py3Dmol code that shows the C-alpha trace and the ligand (Angstrom):
import py3Dmol

protein = """\
ATOM      1  CA  MET A   1     134.093  67.266  15.452  1.00  0.00           C
ATOM      2  CA  ARG A   2     135.089  70.317  17.517  1.00  0.00           C
ATOM      3  CA  ARG A   3     135.235  73.624  15.683  1.00  0.00           C
ATOM      4  CA  HIS A   4     138.237  75.654  16.796  1.00  0.00           C
ATOM      5  CA  LEU A   5     137.763  78.872  18.750  1.00  0.00           C
ATOM      6  CA  VAL A   6     140.295  81.699  18.796  1.00  0.00           C
ATOM      7  CA  ALA A   7     139.596  84.258  21.517  1.00  0.00           C
ATOM      8  CA  GLY A   8     141.380  87.571  21.962  1.00  0.00           C
ATOM      9  CA  ASN A   9     141.741  88.811  25.536  1.00  0.00           C
ATOM     10  CA  TRP A  10     142.516  92.505  25.280  1.00  0.00           C
ATOM     11  CA  LYS A  11     142.878  92.797  29.065  1.00  0.00           C
ATOM     12  CA  MET A  12     142.934  96.388  30.407  1.00  0.00           C
ATOM     13  CA  ASN A  13     143.987  98.052  27.171  1.00  0.00           C
ATOM     14  CA  GLY A  14     142.480 100.689  24.988  1.00  0.00           C
ATOM     15  CA  GLN A  15     139.944 103.426  24.728  1.00  0.00           C
ATOM     16  CA  VAL A  16     136.963 103.522  22.416  1.00  0.00           C
ATOM     17  CA  ALA A  17     138.870 104.894  19.420  1.00  0.00           C
ATOM     18  CA  ASP A  18     141.581 102.217  19.756  1.00  0.00           C
ATOM     19  CA  GLY A  19     139.027  99.434  20.011  1.00  0.00           C
ATOM     20  CA  VAL A  20     137.011 100.627  17.044  1.00  0.00           C
ATOM     21  CA  ALA A  21     140.155 100.951  14.907  1.00  0.00           C
ATOM     22  CA  ARG A  22     141.269  97.457  15.887  1.00  0.00           C
ATOM     23  CA  VAL A  23     137.914  95.878  15.152  1.00  0.00           C
ATOM     24  CA  GLU A  24     137.585  97.704  11.843  1.00  0.00           C
ATOM     25  CA  GLU A  25     140.964  96.351  10.827  1.00  0.00           C
ATOM     26  CA  LEU A  26     139.907  92.862  11.909  1.00  0.00           C
ATOM     27  CA  ALA A  27     136.699  93.131   9.905  1.00  0.00           C
ATOM     28  CA  GLY A  28     138.774  93.975   6.829  1.00  0.00           C
ATOM     29  CA  LEU A  29     141.040  91.005   7.389  1.00  0.00           C
ATOM     30  CA  ALA A  30     138.030  88.749   7.970  1.00  0.00           C
ATOM     31  CA  ALA A  31     136.461  89.842   4.702  1.00  0.00           C
ATOM     32  CA  ALA A  32     139.662  89.216   2.738  1.00  0.00           C
ATOM     33  CA  GLN A  33     140.678  85.995   4.501  1.00  0.00           C
ATOM     34  CA  PRO A  34     137.677  84.289   6.082  1.00  0.00           C
ATOM     35  CA  ALA A  35     138.112  82.358   9.309  1.00  0.00           C
ATOM     36  CA  ALA A  36     137.630  78.621   9.484  1.00  0.00           C
ATOM     37  CA  CYS A  37     137.065  78.846  13.234  1.00  0.00           C
ATOM     38  CA  ASP A  38     134.916  80.762  15.692  1.00  0.00           C
ATOM     39  CA  VAL A  39     136.411  84.129  16.622  1.00  0.00           C
ATOM     40  CA  LEU A  40     135.766  85.900  19.901  1.00  0.00           C
ATOM     41  CA  ILE A  41     136.915  89.298  21.152  1.00  0.00           C
ATOM     42  CA  CYS A  42     136.992  90.005  24.889  1.00  0.00           C
ATOM     43  CA  PRO A  43     137.635  93.745  25.191  1.00  0.00           C
ATOM     44  CA  PRO A  44     137.554  95.801  28.374  1.00  0.00           C
ATOM     45  CA  ALA A  45     133.949  96.110  29.586  1.00  0.00           C
ATOM     46  CA  THR A  46     133.840  99.787  28.634  1.00  0.00           C
ATOM     47  CA  LEU A  47     134.349  98.890  24.965  1.00  0.00           C
ATOM     48  CA  ILE A  48     131.695  96.209  24.594  1.00  0.00           C
ATOM     49  CA  VAL A  49     128.802  98.508  23.725  1.00  0.00           C
ATOM     50  CA  PRO A  50     130.846 100.815  21.450  1.00  0.00           C
ATOM     51  CA  LEU A  51     132.202  97.805  19.534  1.00  0.00           C
ATOM     52  CA  ARG A  52     128.933  95.953  19.257  1.00  0.00           C
ATOM     53  CA  GLY A  53     127.846  97.524  15.991  1.00  0.00           C
ATOM     54  CA  TYR A  54     131.141  96.740  14.313  1.00  0.00           C
ATOM     55  CA  VAL A  55     131.389  93.191  15.532  1.00  0.00           C
ATOM     56  CA  SER A  56     127.842  92.077  14.792  1.00  0.00           C
ATOM     57  CA  ALA A  57     128.375  92.875  11.140  1.00  0.00           C
ATOM     58  CA  GLY A  58     131.247  90.406  10.913  1.00  0.00           C
ATOM     59  CA  ALA A  59     131.944  86.881  11.988  1.00  0.00           C
ATOM     60  CA  MET A  60     133.111  87.745  15.486  1.00  0.00           C
ATOM     61  CA  ALA A  61     131.481  87.374  18.880  1.00  0.00           C
ATOM     62  CA  LEU A  62     132.004  89.494  21.992  1.00  0.00           C
ATOM     63  CA  GLY A  63     132.795  88.347  25.496  1.00  0.00           C
ATOM     64  CA  GLY A  64     133.553  89.746  28.937  1.00  0.00           C
ATOM     65  CA  GLN A  65     136.829  89.222  30.808  1.00  0.00           C
ATOM     66  CA  ASP A  66     135.202  88.391  34.161  1.00  0.00           C
ATOM     67  CA  CYS A  67     131.828  88.365  35.905  1.00  0.00           C
ATOM     68  CA  HIS A  68     130.534  88.326  39.461  1.00  0.00           C
ATOM     69  CA  HIS A  69     129.119  85.142  40.921  1.00  0.00           C
ATOM     70  CA  ASP A  70     125.837  86.811  41.906  1.00  0.00           C
ATOM     71  CA  ASP A  71     123.294  88.061  39.408  1.00  0.00           C
ATOM     72  CA  SER A  72     122.905  91.524  41.000  1.00  0.00           C
ATOM     73  CA  GLY A  73     123.424  93.312  44.277  1.00  0.00           C
ATOM     74  CA  ALA A  74     125.669  95.554  46.344  1.00  0.00           C
ATOM     75  CA  PHE A  75     129.010  94.650  44.755  1.00  0.00           C
ATOM     76  CA  THR A  76     130.703  97.919  43.905  1.00  0.00           C
ATOM     77  CA  GLY A  77     132.727  97.810  40.734  1.00  0.00           C
ATOM     78  CA  ASP A  78     131.674  94.346  39.659  1.00  0.00           C
ATOM     79  CA  ILE A  79     129.802  93.281  36.547  1.00  0.00           C
ATOM     80  CA  ALA A  80     127.154  90.551  36.610  1.00  0.00           C
ATOM     81  CA  ALA A  81     126.814  87.894  33.950  1.00  0.00           C
ATOM     82  CA  PRO A  82     123.243  88.954  33.017  1.00  0.00           C
ATOM     83  CA  MET A  83     124.618  92.448  32.315  1.00  0.00           C
ATOM     84  CA  LEU A  84     127.128  91.026  29.856  1.00  0.00           C
ATOM     85  CA  ALA A  85     124.402  88.956  28.190  1.00  0.00           C
ATOM     86  CA  ASP A  86     122.197  92.054  28.057  1.00  0.00           C
ATOM     87  CA  ILE A  87     124.749  94.006  25.990  1.00  0.00           C
ATOM     88  CA  GLY A  88     125.340  91.255  23.482  1.00  0.00           C
ATOM     89  CA  CYS A  89     128.094  89.075  24.928  1.00  0.00           C
ATOM     90  CA  SER A  90     127.999  85.352  24.255  1.00  0.00           C
ATOM     91  CA  HIS A  91     131.005  84.391  26.387  1.00  0.00           C
ATOM     92  CA  VAL A  92     132.847  85.405  29.522  1.00  0.00           C
ATOM     93  CA  ILE A  93     136.331  84.469  30.719  1.00  0.00           C
ATOM     94  CA  VAL A  94     136.443  83.337  34.357  1.00  0.00           C
ATOM     95  CA  GLY A  95     139.357  82.353  36.559  1.00  0.00           C
ATOM     96  CA  HIS A  96     142.065  83.965  34.460  1.00  0.00           C
ATOM     97  CA  SER A  97     145.354  83.606  36.340  1.00  0.00           C
ATOM     98  CA  GLU A  98     145.639  87.395  36.644  1.00  0.00           C
ATOM     99  CA  ARG A  99     142.330  87.379  38.560  1.00  0.00           C
ATOM    100  CA  ARG A 100     143.293  84.353  40.615  1.00  0.00           C
ATOM    101  CA  ARG A 101     146.574  86.113  41.500  1.00  0.00           C
ATOM    102  CA  ASP A 102     145.457  89.741  41.897  1.00  0.00           C
ATOM    103  CA  HIS A 103     141.959  89.193  43.284  1.00  0.00           C
ATOM    104  CA  GLY A 104     142.519  86.014  45.260  1.00  0.00           C
ATOM    105  CA  GLU A 105     139.980  84.020  43.286  1.00  0.00           C
ATOM    106  CA  SER A 106     139.799  80.418  44.453  1.00  0.00           C
ATOM    107  CA  ASN A 107     138.646  77.446  42.411  1.00  0.00           C
ATOM    108  CA  GLU A 108     135.342  77.538  44.296  1.00  0.00           C
ATOM    109  CA  ARG A 109     134.856  81.206  43.422  1.00  0.00           C
ATOM    110  CA  VAL A 110     135.678  80.510  39.786  1.00  0.00           C
ATOM    111  CA  ALA A 111     133.105  77.678  39.718  1.00  0.00           C
ATOM    112  CA  ALA A 112     130.496  80.062  41.147  1.00  0.00           C
ATOM    113  CA  LYS A 113     131.318  82.613  38.450  1.00  0.00           C
ATOM    114  CA  ALA A 114     131.042  79.970  35.744  1.00  0.00           C
ATOM    115  CA  ALA A 115     127.681  78.894  37.172  1.00  0.00           C
ATOM    116  CA  ALA A 116     126.538  82.539  37.052  1.00  0.00           C
ATOM    117  CA  ALA A 117     127.621  82.711  33.412  1.00  0.00           C
ATOM    118  CA  HIS A 118     125.599  79.587  32.661  1.00  0.00           C
ATOM    119  CA  ARG A 119     122.491  80.998  34.365  1.00  0.00           C
ATOM    120  CA  ALA A 120     122.811  84.066  32.146  1.00  0.00           C
ATOM    121  CA  GLY A 121     123.076  81.951  29.005  1.00  0.00           C
ATOM    122  CA  LEU A 122     126.759  82.729  28.486  1.00  0.00           C
ATOM    123  CA  GLN A 123     129.529  80.298  27.639  1.00  0.00           C
ATOM    124  CA  ALA A 124     132.115  80.335  30.414  1.00  0.00           C
ATOM    125  CA  ILE A 125     135.757  80.157  29.371  1.00  0.00           C
ATOM    126  CA  ILE A 126     137.263  78.673  32.527  1.00  0.00           C
ATOM    127  CA  CYS A 127     141.027  79.238  32.812  1.00  0.00           C
ATOM    128  CA  VAL A 128     143.405  76.863  34.544  1.00  0.00           C
ATOM    129  CA  GLY A 129     147.179  76.587  34.606  1.00  0.00           C
ATOM    130  CA  GLU A 130     150.165  75.936  36.809  1.00  0.00           C
ATOM    131  CA  THR A 131     152.853  78.359  37.970  1.00  0.00           C
ATOM    132  CA  LYS A 132     156.538  77.944  37.128  1.00  0.00           C
ATOM    133  CA  THR A 133     157.262  76.721  40.640  1.00  0.00           C
ATOM    134  CA  GLU A 134     154.549  74.098  40.365  1.00  0.00           C
ATOM    135  CA  ARG A 135     155.831  72.892  36.995  1.00  0.00           C
ATOM    136  CA  ASP A 136     159.434  72.784  38.171  1.00  0.00           C
ATOM    137  CA  ALA A 137     158.318  70.742  41.171  1.00  0.00           C
ATOM    138  CA  GLY A 138     156.685  68.208  38.850  1.00  0.00           C
ATOM    139  CA  ASP A 139     153.277  69.238  40.151  1.00  0.00           C
ATOM    140  CA  ALA A 140     151.680  70.686  37.008  1.00  0.00           C
ATOM    141  CA  ILE A 141     149.363  67.786  36.208  1.00  0.00           C
ATOM    142  CA  ARG A 142     148.130  67.478  39.788  1.00  0.00           C
ATOM    143  CA  VAL A 143     147.516  71.229  40.165  1.00  0.00           C
ATOM    144  CA  VAL A 144     145.655  71.596  36.884  1.00  0.00           C
ATOM    145  CA  THR A 145     143.595  68.451  37.433  1.00  0.00           C
ATOM    146  CA  ARG A 146     142.472  69.842  40.763  1.00  0.00           C
ATOM    147  CA  GLN A 147     141.679  73.237  39.225  1.00  0.00           C
ATOM    148  CA  VAL A 148     139.499  71.539  36.617  1.00  0.00           C
ATOM    149  CA  ARG A 149     137.731  69.403  39.196  1.00  0.00           C
ATOM    150  CA  GLU A 150     137.003  72.354  41.472  1.00  0.00           C
ATOM    151  CA  SER A 151     136.493  75.199  38.964  1.00  0.00           C
ATOM    152  CA  VAL A 152     134.020  73.505  36.613  1.00  0.00           C
ATOM    153  CA  PRO A 153     130.509  73.746  38.078  1.00  0.00           C
ATOM    154  CA  ASP A 154     127.670  71.254  37.949  1.00  0.00           C
ATOM    155  CA  GLY A 155     125.714  71.633  34.755  1.00  0.00           C
ATOM    156  CA  ALA A 156     128.795  72.306  32.627  1.00  0.00           C
ATOM    157  CA  GLY A 157     128.792  70.822  29.155  1.00  0.00           C
ATOM    158  CA  ALA A 158     130.042  71.432  25.655  1.00  0.00           C
ATOM    159  CA  ALA A 159     127.347  74.031  24.950  1.00  0.00           C
ATOM    160  CA  ASN A 160     128.134  76.315  27.871  1.00  0.00           C
ATOM    161  CA  THR A 161     131.779  75.729  28.791  1.00  0.00           C
ATOM    162  CA  VAL A 162     135.221  76.071  27.267  1.00  0.00           C
ATOM    163  CA  ILE A 163     138.403  75.307  29.209  1.00  0.00           C
ATOM    164  CA  ALA A 164     141.546  77.348  28.584  1.00  0.00           C
ATOM    165  CA  TYR A 165     144.821  75.801  29.701  1.00  0.00           C
ATOM    166  CA  GLU A 166     147.189  78.693  30.309  1.00  0.00           C
ATOM    167  CA  PRO A 167     150.461  77.906  32.053  1.00  0.00           C
ATOM    168  CA  VAL A 168     150.978  81.003  34.202  1.00  0.00           C
ATOM    169  CA  TRP A 169     154.685  81.204  33.346  1.00  0.00           C
ATOM    170  CA  ALA A 170     153.848  81.381  29.623  1.00  0.00           C
ATOM    171  CA  ILE A 171     151.442  84.319  29.877  1.00  0.00           C
ATOM    172  CA  GLY A 172     152.900  87.530  28.517  1.00  0.00           C
ATOM    173  CA  THR A 173     156.438  86.196  28.768  1.00  0.00           C
ATOM    174  CA  GLY A 174     157.167  85.000  25.248  1.00  0.00           C
ATOM    175  CA  ASP A 175     157.798  81.521  26.673  1.00  0.00           C
ATOM    176  CA  THR A 176     155.469  78.917  25.238  1.00  0.00           C
ATOM    177  CA  ALA A 177     154.879  75.465  26.617  1.00  0.00           C
ATOM    178  CA  MET A 178     156.435  72.610  24.664  1.00  0.00           C
ATOM    179  CA  PRO A 179     153.897  71.040  22.296  1.00  0.00           C
ATOM    180  CA  ALA A 180     154.403  67.666  23.981  1.00  0.00           C
ATOM    181  CA  ASP A 181     153.585  69.197  27.373  1.00  0.00           C
ATOM    182  CA  VAL A 182     150.521  70.954  25.976  1.00  0.00           C
ATOM    183  CA  GLU A 183     149.330  67.698  24.435  1.00  0.00           C
ATOM    184  CA  ALA A 184     149.860  65.807  27.695  1.00  0.00           C
ATOM    185  CA  MET A 185     148.015  68.439  29.724  1.00  0.00           C
ATOM    186  CA  HIS A 186     145.092  68.647  27.320  1.00  0.00           C
ATOM    187  CA  ASN A 187     144.796  64.857  27.383  1.00  0.00           C
ATOM    188  CA  THR A 188     144.779  64.976  31.157  1.00  0.00           C
ATOM    189  CA  ILE A 189     142.104  67.679  31.216  1.00  0.00           C
ATOM    190  CA  ARG A 190     139.870  65.766  28.812  1.00  0.00           C
ATOM    191  CA  THR A 191     140.277  62.582  30.831  1.00  0.00           C
ATOM    192  CA  GLU A 192     139.285  64.458  33.980  1.00  0.00           C
ATOM    193  CA  LEU A 193     136.300  65.993  32.186  1.00  0.00           C
ATOM    194  CA  ALA A 194     135.232  62.566  30.992  1.00  0.00           C
ATOM    195  CA  GLU A 195     134.831  61.521  34.614  1.00  0.00           C
ATOM    196  CA  MET A 196     132.971  64.709  35.482  1.00  0.00           C
ATOM    197  CA  ILE A 197     130.636  65.181  32.535  1.00  0.00           C
ATOM    198  CA  SER A 198     130.962  61.868  30.638  1.00  0.00           C
ATOM    199  CA  GLU A 199     130.308  61.949  26.898  1.00  0.00           C
ATOM    200  CA  GLU A 200     129.950  65.766  26.822  1.00  0.00           C
ATOM    201  CA  SER A 201     133.694  65.959  27.395  1.00  0.00           C
ATOM    202  CA  GLU A 202     134.435  64.839  23.846  1.00  0.00           C
ATOM    203  CA  ARG A 203     132.647  67.865  22.419  1.00  0.00           C
ATOM    204  CA  LEU A 204     133.918  70.464  24.898  1.00  0.00           C
ATOM    205  CA  ARG A 205     136.598  72.767  23.531  1.00  0.00           C
ATOM    206  CA  LEU A 206     140.011  73.037  25.180  1.00  0.00           C
ATOM    207  CA  LEU A 207     142.014  76.153  24.325  1.00  0.00           C
ATOM    208  CA  TYR A 208     145.716  76.736  24.864  1.00  0.00           C
ATOM    209  CA  GLY A 209     146.871  80.168  26.023  1.00  0.00           C
ATOM    210  CA  GLY A 210     150.254  81.663  26.849  1.00  0.00           C
ATOM    211  CA  SER A 211     152.331  83.649  24.344  1.00  0.00           C
ATOM    212  CA  VAL A 212     150.491  82.335  21.302  1.00  0.00           C
ATOM    213  CA  LYS A 213     151.945  84.211  18.339  1.00  0.00           C
ATOM    214  CA  PRO A 214     151.739  83.880  14.549  1.00  0.00           C
ATOM    215  CA  ASP A 215     155.030  81.970  14.498  1.00  0.00           C
ATOM    216  CA  ASN A 216     153.980  79.263  16.955  1.00  0.00           C
ATOM    217  CA  ALA A 217     150.243  79.107  16.257  1.00  0.00           C
ATOM    218  CA  VAL A 218     150.334  76.530  13.465  1.00  0.00           C
ATOM    219  CA  GLU A 219     152.216  74.053  15.619  1.00  0.00           C
ATOM    220  CA  LEU A 220     150.116  74.651  18.746  1.00  0.00           C
ATOM    221  CA  LEU A 221     146.771  74.580  16.957  1.00  0.00           C
ATOM    222  CA  ALA A 222     147.610  71.316  15.217  1.00  0.00           C
ATOM    223  CA  ILE A 223     148.008  69.474  18.522  1.00  0.00           C
ATOM    224  CA  GLU A 224     145.425  66.802  19.166  1.00  0.00           C
ATOM    225  CA  ASP A 225     142.970  68.048  21.790  1.00  0.00           C
ATOM    226  CA  VAL A 226     143.904  71.713  21.282  1.00  0.00           C
ATOM    227  CA  ASP A 227     140.694  73.233  19.971  1.00  0.00           C
ATOM    228  CA  GLY A 228     141.796  76.829  19.733  1.00  0.00           C
ATOM    229  CA  ALA A 229     143.694  79.566  21.524  1.00  0.00           C
ATOM    230  CA  LEU A 230     143.197  82.271  24.120  1.00  0.00           C
ATOM    231  CA  VAL A 231     145.422  85.094  22.938  1.00  0.00           C
ATOM    232  CA  GLY A 232     146.534  88.076  25.014  1.00  0.00           C
ATOM    233  CA  GLY A 233     149.302  90.324  23.708  1.00  0.00           C
ATOM    234  CA  ALA A 234     149.046  89.263  20.074  1.00  0.00           C
ATOM    235  CA  SER A 235     145.306  89.974  20.044  1.00  0.00           C
ATOM    236  CA  LEU A 236     146.077  93.692  20.294  1.00  0.00           C
ATOM    237  CA  LYS A 237     147.706  93.570  16.857  1.00  0.00           C
ATOM    238  CA  PRO A 238     145.023  92.774  14.267  1.00  0.00           C
ATOM    239  CA  ALA A 239     147.424  91.304  11.692  1.00  0.00           C
ATOM    240  CA  ASP A 240     148.965  89.003  14.290  1.00  0.00           C
ATOM    241  CA  PHE A 241     145.606  87.989  15.717  1.00  0.00           C
ATOM    242  CA  TRP A 242     144.252  87.217  12.283  1.00  0.00           C
ATOM    243  CA  ALA A 243     147.337  85.190  11.423  1.00  0.00           C
ATOM    244  CA  ILE A 244     146.579  83.068  14.499  1.00  0.00           C
ATOM    245  CA  VAL A 245     142.932  82.728  13.421  1.00  0.00           C
ATOM    246  CA  ARG A 246     144.149  81.607   9.999  1.00  0.00           C
ATOM    247  CA  ALA A 247     146.497  79.083  11.574  1.00  0.00           C
ATOM    248  CA  CYS A 248     143.523  76.973  12.646  1.00  0.00           C
ATOM    249  CA  PRO A 249     143.334  73.719  10.757  1.00  0.00           C
ATOM    250  CA  GLY A 250     140.754  73.773   7.999  1.00  0.00           C
ATOM    251  CA  VAL A 251     141.544  77.150   6.380  1.00  0.00           C
TER     252      VAL A 251
END
"""
ligand_1 = """\
9
PGA
P 149.492 86.255 26.280
O 148.229 86.200 27.277
O 149.016 85.743 24.931
O 149.878 87.708 26.243
O 150.537 85.380 26.846
C 147.363 85.104 27.272
C 146.272 85.325 28.282
O 146.545 85.887 29.339
O 145.121 84.931 28.044
"""
view = py3Dmol.view(width=600, height=400)
view.addModel(protein, "pdb")
view.setStyle({"model": 0}, {"cartoon": {"style": "trace"}})
view.addModel(ligand_1, "xyz")
view.setStyle({"model": 1}, {"stick": {}})
view.zoomTo()
view.show()
């Protein structure tokens, strides 16, 4: 019912030559071993236009890593959602924990960014996830439920929104959440979404993120209610990223 989505978040890595080489390698892998899921690359903003020609030829989409909550204006250094749409993006990540942590982004701000993405015709990938302290205190479910409630804007539905559950302590650490905990959290998120957006919630995709690697992808992607992955570190290595793509059920 829900087609899996595997998204690569390259974060602040790479110059044009690196990005082109990576995408060319991915295109080769895609031709040899087709994906059974949707594949999205979120490179640094500077690489979106240079990569566009390579990506459009294959089965991959391009997305931004963040957008501003206004459509234009005096916001030095920011990128607006319509600008991402204008250069060929179909998606944008909002509320990644690195932005929440380093740029003080609140749930309300994340909801405003997601709403801006929707206005621009982009799918918003809204990130949520608890810290280690919150999990150790037994607070993970409450924190993430609140993030979902406050970070998902009115008008969200399966066509314009993806939720990525990324436990903060699992990002870039090599620690992955236990499959049972991932399953419980994804169930919780879908139950919360059911109250917010009713029947749309069944079709909305929930991704897991946090140290997804080729050797844990099969297990994580087989979990009920896990509809794909948001991949950081491993997305910088084409062979690893493609192994995760190929780990989606249905290949
Ligand atoms: P990671 O990052 O795969 O390197 O843990 C995930 C993310 O930040 O989206």
